[in-house]
N, C-alpha and C positions, 0 to 999 in steps of 0.2 A: 252448112252442116258437114259437108265433106271435109272442109278445112279444119273443123274442130276435131273430127275423128282422126284425120291425118296428123294433126299436131299432138294429140294424145298418144297415138301409136308411136310417133318418133320420140316423144318424151319418155315413154315407157321402155323403149329399146336402146336408148342412148346410155352408155355407161357413165357412172358418176365420176369416175377417174379415168384419166387417159394415161396409159402406161408407155406411150411412145416417147422416146427421148432423142435428143440431138447430141452427138458426140463431138466435143471440141478438144483441141490440144491446148494445155495451159502450162505456164511456167510455175516456179515454186512460189510466186507471189499471187497466184490466182488470176493472172492476166492471160487473155487469149493470145496465142502465138500461132504461126503457120503450122499446118498439119504435118509438114515434113519433119518438124522437130520431134514428133512422137513416133515416127516410123523408124524402124530399125533397132538393132540391139544397142544398149547403152543409153537409151533416151531417159530412163529413170535416174541413172547415175548423173546425168547432166541436168537434172531437175525438171524434166518435162514429163507430163502424164496426161491421161485423158480425163476430162470432166464431162458429166452428163447433165443436161438441163432438160426440163419439160419442153415438149414441142410447142407449148402454149406461150413460152417466153420468147422475147425478141433475142436474136442471136447477136451478141456484141461483136464489134469490129475488132480486128487484130490490134492488140495493144490496150484494149479496154478490159476492165475487171469483169470477171464472170460471176454474177451474183446467183445465189441459191442453187449451186451445183451439188451433185452427188459424185462420189468416187467410183461408183459402180452403176451399171445400167439396171433399170427395172426389168420385169419379165417380158415386156412388150418389144415392139420394133425399135431399132436404133438406126438413126439416119445421120448422114454427114450434113454439114451446113448447106451443102449444095442440093440436098434432098435425096441423094443416092442412099439406098438401103445398105447399111453396113452389116447389120445382123437382123435376121427375120425374127418374128415373134408371133405367137398365137393369141396374145392377150392374156389377161389375168385369169379368166375362168378356165380357159383351155390349159394354161400353164399349171394351175392348181389341180385340175382333174387328172392331168397326165402324171403329176408327181405323186399322187396318192394311191 
């Protein structure tokens, strides 16, 4: 009985979408490159920019294509591939209520 109540509680409190993203550096062909390429001025002129993928996706290795990426992060937390928080976030509900 306790297990059923716990499962129902967790299911009711778990968000349907996860706004957390992972930030990767990509080249103009959409392949992952070393993060150092995106750091500093002139990176966009050299064809490097950040790509944001859902934290539910597997992080591709350097040299592999990044599938299903966005050019801008969502309202949630953004992490580096190493797991370090790059930009904090309060989640969708807090983001929307703070903006209104």
